[in-house]
C-alpha positions in Angstrom: 5.6 23.1 6.9 4.1 21.0 4.1 7.2 21.5 2.0 9.7 20.1 4.5 12.0 17.6 3.1 13.3 14.5 4.8 16.4 12.6 3.8 16.8 8.9 4.5 19.9 6.8 4.0 19.2 3.1 3.2 21.4 0.2 4.3 22.8 0.3 0.7 24.0 3.9 1.4 21.6 5.4 -1.0 20.2 8.9 -0.1 16.5 9.2 -0.6 14.5 12.5 -0.5 10.9 12.6 0.7 8.5 15.5 1.0 6.6 15.1 4.3 2.8 15.3 4.1 1.6 18.0 6.5 -1.7 18.7 8.2 -3.5 19.9 5.1 -3.0 16.9 2.8 -3.5 14.5 5.7 -6.7 16.2 6.7 -7.9 16.1 3.1 -7.2 12.4 2.8 -8.9 11.7 6.2 -12.0 13.6 5.2 -12.3 11.6 2.0 -11.9 8.4 3.9 -14.5 9.4 6.5 -17.0 10.3 3.7 -16.5 6.8 2.2 -16.8 5.2 5.6 -19.9 7.3 6.4 -21.6 6.0 3.3 -20.8 2.4 4.3 -21.9 3.0 7.9 -25.2 4.5 6.7 -25.9 1.4 4.5 -25.2 -0.9 7.5 -27.4 1.2 9.7 -30.3 1.0 7.2 -29.8 -2.8 7.0 -29.9 -3.0 10.8 -33.1 -1.0 10.9 -34.7 -3.1 8.2 -33.6 -6.3 10.0 -35.0 -5.1 13.3 -38.3 -4.1 11.8 -38.6 -7.5 10.1 -37.9 -9.3 13.4 -40.6 -7.2 15.2 -43.2 -9.1 13.3 -42.0 -12.4 14.6 -43.1 -14.1 17.8 -41.7 -12.5 21.0 -39.3 -15.4 21.5 -37.5 -14.3 18.3 -38.1 -10.6 18.2 -36.3 -9.6 21.4 -33.0 -11.1 20.2 -30.0 -8.8 20.4 -28.0 -10.7 17.9 -28.5 -8.2 15.0 -27.3 -5.4 17.2 -24.3 -7.3 18.4 -23.3 -8.2 14.8 -23.8 -4.6 13.7 -21.5 -3.3 16.5 -18.8 -5.8 15.5 -19.2 -4.9 11.8 -19.0 -1.2 12.5 -15.8 -1.6 14.5 -14.1 -3.9 11.9 -15.0 -1.6 9.0 -14.0 1.7 10.6 -10.7 0.5 12.0 -10.0 -2.4 9.7 -10.4 -0.1 6.7 -7.2 1.8 7.5 -5.3 -1.2 8.8 -5.8 -3.5 5.8 -5.7 -0.8 3.0 -2.5 0.8 4.3 -0.7 -2.6 4.4 -2.1 -4.2 1.3 -2.0 -1.2 -1.0 1.4 0.2 -0.2 0.5 2.7 2.6 -2.5 4.2 0.7 -6.1 4.3 1.8 -8.5 5.6 -0.9 -8.3 9.0 0.6 -4.5 9.0 0.7 -4.4 7.8 -2.9 -6.6 10.7 -4.0 -4.6 13.2 -2.0 -1.3 11.9 -3.4 0.2 10.7 -0.1 1.2 7.4 1.4 2.5 5.9 4.7 6.0 4.4 4.8 8.4 3.2 7.4 10.8 5.8 8.7 13.7 3.9 7.0 12.0 4.3 3.6 10.6 0.8 3.4 7.0 -0.1 2.8 4.8 -0.2 5.9 4.8 -3.5 7.7 1.8 -5.4 9.0 2.7 -4.7 12.6 3.3 -1.0 12.0 0.0 -0.7 10.2 -1.8 -2.4 13.1 0.0 -0.2 15.7 -0.5 3.2 14.0 -4.2 2.5 13.3 -5.0 0.9 16.7 -3.7 4.1 18.3 -6.2 6.1 16.3 -8.4 5.5 19.4 -6.0 7.8 21.4 -5.3 10.2 18.6 -9.0 10.8 18.3 -9.3 12.1 21.9 -11.0 14.0 23.3 -13.0 14.5 20.1 -12.6 15.2 16.4 -9.0 13.8 16.3 -8.0 16.9 18.4 -4.8 15.2 19.8 -3.8 13.9 16.5 -4.2 17.3 14.8 -2.1 19.0 17.5 0.7 16.5 17.2 0.8 16.5 13.4 0.9 20.3 13.4 3.7 20.7 15.9 5.8 17.6 15.3 8.9 18.2 13.2 8.0 15.2 11.0 4.3 15.8 11.1 3.6 12.6 13.2 0.6 11.8 15.3 1.0 9.4 18.2 0.3 6.3 16.0 3.2 7.3 13.7 5.6 7.9 16.7 5.0 4.5 18.2 4.9 2.6 14.8 7.9 4.3 13.4 6.1 5.6 10.3 5.9 8.8 8.3 3.4 10.1 5.7 5.0 11.4 2.5 3.9 12.8 -0.8 4.0 10.6 -3.9 6.6 11.6 -6.4 6.0 9.2 -9.3 5.9 11.9 -11.9 9.6 12.7 -11.3 10.6 9.3 -12.7 9.4 10.4 -16.2 11.7 13.4 -16.2 14.8 11.2 -15.6 17.0 9.8 -18.4 15.9 6.3 -19.1 18.2 3.5 -17.9 19.3 0.6 -20.1 16.6 -1.7 -18.8 13.9 1.1 -19.0 14.8 1.5 -22.7 14.5 -2.2 -23.2 11.1 -2.3 -21.5 10.0 0.7 -23.6 11.3 -0.9 -26.8 9.2 -4.1 -26.1 6.1 -2.0 -25.4 5.7 -3.4 -21.9 3.9 -1.7 -19.1 2.5 -2.7 -15.7 -0.9 -3.0 -17.2 0.3 -6.0 -19.2 0.3 -8.1 -16.0 -2.3 -7.7 -13.3 -0.9 -8.7 -9.9 -3.1 -8.3 -6.9 -1.7 -6.8 -3.7 -1.9 -10.1 -1.8 0.4 -11.7 -4.4 2.8 -8.7 -4.4 3.2 -9.0 -0.7 4.6 -12.5 -1.1 7.7 -11.0 -2.8 10.3 -10.0 -0.3 13.3 -7.7 -0.4 15.6 -10.6 -1.4 13.3 -11.3 -4.4 13.5 -7.6 -5.5 17.3 -7.6 -5.2 17.5 -10.8 -7.3 15.1 -9.4 -9.9 16.8 -6.0 -10.1 20.2 -7.6 -10.5 18.8 -9.7 -13.3 17.2 -6.8 -15.2 20.4 -4.7 -14.8 22.5 -7.4 -16.5 19.9 -8.5 -19.0 20.8 -6.1 -21.9 24.5 -7.0 -21.8 24.3 -10.8 -21.6 24.9 -13.1 -24.6 21.7 -14.7 -25.8 22.4 -18.2 -24.5 23.5 -17.0 -21.1 20.5 -14.6 -21.0 18.0 -17.4 -21.7 19.6 -19.6 -19.0 19.5 -16.9 -16.4 15.9 -16.1 -17.4 14.8 -19.7 -16.8 16.5 -19.8 -13.4 15.0 -16.5 -12.2 11.6 -17.4 -13.6 11.6 -20.8 -11.8 12.3 -19.0 -8.5 9.9 -16.1 -8.8 7.0 -16.8 -11.1 5.5 -19.8 -9.2 4.5 -17.2 -6.6 2.2 -15.8 -9.2 0.9 -19.2 -10.3 2.7 -18.9 -13.6 3.7 -22.3 -15.1 7.2 -21.5 -16.5 7.5 -24.8 -18.4 4.7 -23.7 -20.7 6.4 -20.4 -21.6 9.3 -19.8 -24.0 12.3 -17.6 -23.0 10.9 -14.4 -24.6 7.6 -14.8 -22.8 9.4 -15.3 -19.5 11.6 -12.3 -20.0 8.5 -10.1 -20.7 6.8 -11.4 -17.6 9.9 -10.8 -15.4 10.3 -7.3 -16.8 6.7 -6.4 -16.0 7.1 -7.9 -12.6 10.1 -5.6 -12.2 7.9 -2.6 -12.9 5.5 -3.7 -10.2 8.1 -4.4 -7.5 10.1 -1.3 -8.3 7.3 0.9 -6.8 7.5 -1.1 -3.6 11.2 -1.6 -3.2 13.1 1.1 -5.1 11.8 3.9 -2.8 11.1 6.1 -5.8 7.9 7.6 -4.4 
């Protein structure tokens, strides 16, 4: 079941192949996440105990306060459910466990997971966990044709295996040869996930069109287009385009292309 393939056709009539993540890989990711959360929860519990013991030495008026317990309960809830919600949205469908297991959550149409979908699928963990030990979720993932638990069904999401290594086996495109010739890589420009989320699909289409045409354009026309695209996109990253020359702007846009490609080109 873990080797089942799923084909998705995008609005651009491109066929995408994904390998669905089955119960084994999803369970492995979940166990890793639970170990990490268990460590955090233990630290919080120790802090709560230390705080309560410290308050016991105070006068009775202060020592019987339930405020630390209330704060701890809220913190436990936010951490244990917010962990999945925020990480899956802001890190491209990957919790730390999923990243180590080589899987990620995406929309059923091949797009990156949305904020609403992330909230829905993780809020419904409360039901998937019933009656205990995620029994309902395990049963659904095992028997569902697309290995979905209830949260995935309602949110319209699937969990798939990463396939980044396959890109290296492909023949390099013109722009990939250009990027390689310049010695550029994603590591040349650190972009946090919050900033990446400000770039929408229209920005990706604009940037991909620009990079596809870049190698064939005459120098004057290329520099003019570079300035125009840079003025539209780079302010989102806090880059002052007026302070950069055309070659610097080209390099920044090409590295930005590498970052956005992972989110929008669906090459998982």
